[in-house]
C-alpha positions as CSV (number, residue, x, y, z in Angstrom):
1,M,0.2,0.0,0.1
2,K,1.4,3.2,-1.1
3,N,1.8,6.1,1.4
4,T,0.1,9.3,0.2
5,Q,1.2,13.0,1.1
6,I,-1.2,15.3,1.6
7,F,-0.1,19.0,1.2
8,C,-2.4,21.9,2.6
9,S,-1.6,25.7,1.7
10,P,-1.3,28.6,4.3
11,S,-5.1,29.5,3.3
12,C,-6.2,25.6,3.8
13,L,-4.8,25.6,7.3
14,F,-6.5,28.8,8.1
15,Y,-9.7,27.3,7.1
16,L,-9.1,24.1,9.0
17,F,-8.4,26.0,12.1
18,L,-11.4,28.0,11.6
19,F,-13.6,24.9,10.8
20,W,-12.2,23.0,13.8
21,K,-13.0,26.2,16.2
22,M,-16.7,26.5,14.7
23,T,-17.2,22.7,15.1
24,D,-17.2,23.2,18.7
25,V,-20.4,25.1,19.7
26,H,-18.7,26.6,23.1
27,S,-15.9,28.0,20.8
28,A,-18.1,30.5,19.0
29,P,-17.3,33.6,20.9
30,D,-13.8,32.6,21.1
31,V,-13.8,32.5,17.0
32,S,-15.4,36.1,17.2
33,L,-12.4,37.5,19.4
34,Y,-10.1,35.5,17.3
35,L,-11.3,37.0,13.9
36,H,-11.5,40.5,15.6
37,S,-7.9,40.4,16.7
38,I,-6.7,39.3,13.5
39,L,-8.7,41.6,11.2
40,K,-8.6,44.8,12.9
41,N,-6.0,47.4,13.8
42,H,-4.9,47.8,17.3
43,T,-3.4,50.8,19.2
44,A,-1.6,50.9,22.6
45,H,0.0,53.6,24.6
46,A,2.2,54.1,27.5
47,C,3.4,57.3,29.2
48,E,6.9,57.8,30.1
49,G,8.3,55.6,33.2
50,D,5.7,52.8,32.5
51,I,6.1,49.7,30.3
52,L,4.2,49.4,26.9
53,I,2.6,45.8,26.8
54,I,1.6,44.2,23.3
55,K,0.1,40.7,22.9
56,C,-1.3,39.0,20.5
57,P,-3.5,35.5,20.4
58,L,-1.9,32.0,20.0
59,R,-0.7,31.3,16.8
60,T,-0.5,35.0,15.7
61,S,2.3,37.5,16.0
62,V,2.7,41.2,16.1
63,A,2.9,43.4,12.7
64,V,4.0,46.9,13.8
65,L,2.5,49.6,11.5
66,S,3.7,52.8,13.3
67,A,5.1,53.6,16.3
68,F,5.7,57.1,17.9
69,Y,7.9,58.2,20.9
70,G,7.8,61.9,22.1
71,R,4.9,64.5,22.4
72,R,2.6,66.5,20.0
73,V,0.0,67.8,22.6
74,P,0.3,69.6,25.9
75,D,0.8,67.0,28.7
76,K,-2.6,68.0,30.4
77,Y,-4.1,66.4,27.5
78,L,-2.3,63.0,27.6
79,C,0.2,61.5,30.1
80,P,0.7,64.4,32.2
81,S,3.9,64.7,34.1
82,V,4.6,64.1,37.8
83,N,7.5,66.2,37.8
84,T,6.8,69.9,37.9
85,N,10.2,70.7,36.5
86,M,9.3,69.2,33.1
87,T,7.4,71.4,30.7
88,G,5.0,69.1,28.7
89,E,3.1,72.7,27.9
90,R,6.0,74.4,26.2
91,D,7.2,71.4,23.8
92,T,5.0,69.8,21.6
93,E,7.4,69.1,18.8
94,C,9.4,66.6,20.4
95,T,9.9,63.3,18.5
96,S,12.3,60.3,18.5
97,P,13.4,59.2,14.9
98,V,14.4,55.9,16.0
99,A,10.9,54.9,17.7
100,I,9.9,52.7,14.7
101,E,13.2,50.8,14.7
102,K,13.2,50.3,18.4
103,V,9.8,48.9,18.3
104,L,10.4,46.5,15.3
105,S,13.1,45.1,17.0
106,E,11.3,44.2,20.2
107,C,8.0,43.6,18.9
108,Q,7.8,42.4,15.4
109,D,6.9,38.8,14.5
110,Q,6.6,38.0,18.3
111,Q,3.4,37.2,19.9
112,S,4.0,39.3,22.8
113,C,6.4,42.2,23.9
114,H,7.3,44.5,26.5
115,I,8.9,47.9,25.9
116,P,9.9,50.2,28.9
117,V,9.0,53.9,27.9
118,L,12.3,55.6,29.0
119,A,14.1,58.2,27.0
120,P,17.5,56.2,26.8
121,V,15.8,53.3,25.2
122,F,14.9,55.8,22.4
123,G,18.2,57.3,21.6
124,P,19.2,60.8,22.4
125,D,17.0,62.7,24.2
126,S,16.4,66.1,22.4
127,C,14.0,67.3,25.0
128,P,14.9,66.4,28.3
129,L,12.5,68.6,30.3
130,T,9.3,67.0,28.4
131,S,7.4,64.3,29.4
132,K,6.8,61.8,26.6
133,Y,4.7,58.7,25.7
134,L,5.0,56.1,23.4
135,L,2.0,55.0,21.0
136,V,2.2,51.9,18.7
137,S,-0.3,50.9,16.1
138,Y,-0.3,47.2,15.3
139,K,-1.8,44.1,13.6
140,C,-2.0,40.6,15.0
141,R,-0.7,38.7,11.9
142,P,-1.9,34.9,11.7
143,E,0.7,32.3,11.6
144,Y,-0.4,31.0,7.9
145,H,-0.2,34.2,5.8
146,H,1.0,35.3,2.4
147,T,3.7,38.2,1.8
148,R,4.0,39.8,-1.5
149,L,7.2,42.4,-2.6
150,V,7.5,44.4,-5.5
151,C,10.2,47.1,-6.5
152,E,9.3,50.7,-7.1
153,N,7.1,51.3,-10.2
154,E,6.4,47.5,-10.6
155,R,2.6,46.6,-10.3
156,L,1.5,44.2,-7.2
157,R,-1.2,41.8,-8.2
158,L,-3.1,40.0,-5.5
159,A,-5.9,37.2,-6.1
160,C,-7.9,34.8,-4.0
161,R,-9.5,31.6,-5.3
162,N,-12.6,29.4,-4.6
163,E,-14.9,32.6,-3.9
164,T,-12.8,33.8,-1.0
165,V,-11.3,37.5,-0.6
166,L,-8.3,39.4,0.5
167,A,-8.1,40.4,3.9
168,I,-5.1,42.9,4.2
169,Y,-2.7,42.8,7.4
170,S,-0.3,45.3,6.5
171,A,1.5,47.3,3.7
172,T,4.5,49.3,3.6
173,F,6.1,51.5,0.9
174,G,9.5,52.9,1.0
175,H,12.8,51.9,2.2
176,L,13.7,49.9,5.2
177,L,17.1,50.5,7.2
178,H,18.9,47.5,5.4
179,G,17.0,48.0,2.0
180,S,15.3,45.1,0.3
181,P,17.4,42.2,-1.3
182,H,14.9,42.0,-4.1
183,C,15.3,45.8,-5.1
184,P,18.9,46.5,-4.5
185,E,20.3,50.0,-4.5
186,E,22.6,51.6,-7.2
187,P,25.9,50.9,-6.2
188,R,26.8,54.6,-5.9
189,V,23.7,55.2,-3.5
190,Q,24.4,54.6,0.2
191,N,21.1,54.9,2.2
192,D,20.9,53.8,5.9
193,M,17.8,55.5,6.7
194,E,14.2,54.3,6.9
195,C,11.3,56.1,5.1
196,L,7.9,54.7,4.8
197,S,4.8,56.1,3.3
198,A,2.2,57.0,5.9
199,V,-0.6,56.0,3.6
200,A,0.3,52.8,2.4
201,L,-1.9,50.6,4.3
202,R,-5.0,52.9,3.7
203,R,-4.3,52.9,0.0
204,V,-3.6,49.1,-0.3
205,S,-6.8,48.3,1.8
206,R,-9.0,50.7,-0.3
207,R,-8.0,49.2,-3.5
208,C,-7.7,45.3,-2.2
209,H,-9.3,44.6,1.3
210,G,-12.6,42.5,0.7
211,R,-12.2,42.0,-3.1
212,A,-11.2,38.9,-4.8
213,N,-8.3,40.6,-6.9
214,C,-6.8,43.8,-7.2
215,S,-3.7,45.6,-8.7
216,V,-1.7,48.3,-7.1
217,L,1.2,50.2,-9.2
218,A,4.1,50.9,-6.5
219,D,4.8,54.1,-7.4
220,T,5.3,57.6,-5.6
221,Q,2.2,58.9,-7.4
222,T,-0.1,56.5,-5.6
223,F,2.1,56.4,-2.3
224,G,3.8,59.8,-2.1
225,D,7.7,59.9,-1.7
226,P,8.8,59.4,1.7
227,C,12.2,59.3,1.1
228,F,15.2,61.3,-0.2
229,P,15.6,61.5,-4.2
230,G,17.2,58.6,-5.5
231,T,16.2,56.1,-2.9
232,R,15.2,52.7,-4.1
233,K,11.7,51.8,-2.6
234,H,9.3,48.8,-2.7
235,L,5.8,47.9,-1.7
236,R,5.5,44.6,0.6
237,V,2.1,43.5,1.6
238,S,1.0,40.8,3.9
239,F,-2.6,39.2,3.4
240,T,-4.6,35.9,3.5
241,C,-7.7,34.7,1.6
242,V,-10.9,34.4,3.8
243,P,-14.7,33.8,3.0
244,R,-16.4,37.1,2.4
245,Y,-18.9,36.5,5.3
246,L,-16.0,36.5,7.9
247,L,-15.0,40.3,6.9
248,E,-18.8,41.3,6.9
249,D,-19.2,40.0,10.5
250,V,-16.1,41.4,11.8
251,G,-16.6,44.9,9.9
252,R,-20.3,45.0,10.9
253,G,-21.0,48.3,12.9
254,S,-17.3,49.3,12.9
255,T,-16.3,52.6,10.9
256,D,-12.6,52.2,9.0
257,P,-10.7,49.6,10.5
258,F,-7.7,50.7,8.3
259,M,-7.8,54.5,9.4
260,I,-5.9,54.1,12.6
261,S,-2.5,53.0,11.7
262,D,-2.3,55.9,9.2
263,Y,-3.7,58.4,11.5
264,T,-1.1,58.1,14.0
265,H,1.5,59.0,11.6
266,V,0.1,62.4,11.4
267,F,-1.8,62.7,14.5
268,P,-0.8,60.1,16.8
269,E,-1.8,61.8,20.1
270,R,-5.5,61.8,18.9
271,V,-5.8,58.0,18.7
272,A,-4.8,57.6,22.4
273,L,-7.3,60.5,23.7
């Protein structure tokens, strides 16, 4: 008798997990919570001196969308200072350029993470007399998902089969600290800075989320140009395919689950208020 090997794609494994959960009547609330956890954006914030804790469900990992450390509103509105010598009212343009790098190193692809909100953690303190806070926007990405990457000016095409639709988890357009081996820099260009579009997730979601297929051109006309001239950029998208009714159930009664992460890049303090 021959041994038969059965292969199951990531989407297949995702459906098997949901089927297993749904066959147990008592697990229905758990399934609902699980779906909400993996299909929506999350935000978390902590004040200076505290610890920011991020935790995703089992078999999912953190996908960081944005991170802000500093202050952009007077401290009477968010994370008031306990030190009377601090001047949160005075300096509301205090930011750390390495916040996203630090959060990525601690949390990306982890099920949970803890980040102490202390100035030394985020590099040189340009505003030591200002009380600060850390604000992170993230998703809980399931263990079984797809990732597609195209270089600047190339077209990204996503498609689902068998009457399923796209669920977008994350999207970035720009240049990461170490670049991408798929989109190498020109030999004469030396770029060790990170620059990411603040509207990437929103633009990709508008065109792809909930659709059976979509096409997006990875260019600066679509996403803007967040980098210095001559920087080679790429578009990276994480997604999976799910039955349409799952997205409808999760999205019912909600506003726009993909606005928060983009909003925090421009007005991070308003999300935490």
